[in-house]
N, C-alpha and C positions, 0 to 999 in steps of 0.2 A: 567511625570518625567521633571520637567524642570531644561534646561540645561542638557542633560543626556538622551544617550541611554540606549534603550533597547536591552541586549543578552540574548538570548536563544541560547542553546545548544542539541542540538540534537546527540540522541547515539540508537543504532541496540537494538528494546524489544528484539525482535526477528529474528533470524537468523538459514535456513535451506535450506536443498536442497529440492525442491518441486516438484510433477505433475500437478499442476495446482492450481491459485489463479483466486479468483472472488472476482472481487469491486463492492464498492457502488458508479458507475459513476452518477457524473451530469446527465444524460439522462437517465439511468436506471445500471442497473447491464450488470457487462461483466466480459468476463472470459480468461487469458492467457494461453496461449497455449504453449509447448516447440516453438519456431522457428516464436513469434510473429513480428507484424510490430513494427520498433520503435514508440511510441508514450509518449504525459505528455500528462495529462487530471486530472480536477478537483474532489475531491470526496464529497459526500455527506453523511451525517448521515446515518450509516448502521452498515451490519458487511465483514468483511475483514474474507472471509472463504480459505483453501487453506489446501490440500494434501500434507503428507510429502509423500517422497517417500515408507515410510515403510505401507503406505496407512492410513494414522492417520489424520482424518482430527479436524482441528485444528479453532479457531474462536479468529477474535479481535478486542472489538466493538468501531465505529470512530465518533466525533463529526464533523469530516470535515476536509478537508485538500486536499492534490494530489499526486500524482504518476508518476513514466518514466517507459517506461519499455527501454529499448535495450541492445539487445547481451544476450539475457535471462538473463539479470538481472532485477528484480520486486524490485524496492526500491522506499518506501513513506514518507510521512512526511504529521502526522497526529491527530490530536486533538483528545486527547482521553478521 
């Protein structure tokens, strides 16, 4: 891209209330529960799995990305 910048706009694919979230971290899978400590982590290829407050299990396959966890909010930026 000569003399230009690349702009990528992210928007939520899925937003819901969850009981737990499992993420494919660089050093292995980890689980986020209520009141998890603040964290920023790189994500590897794998599945983000989460259980909704209704008990439904959902999966999103990702190639890579990162996650930020703070104040019971899990924000992910991923390549699908």
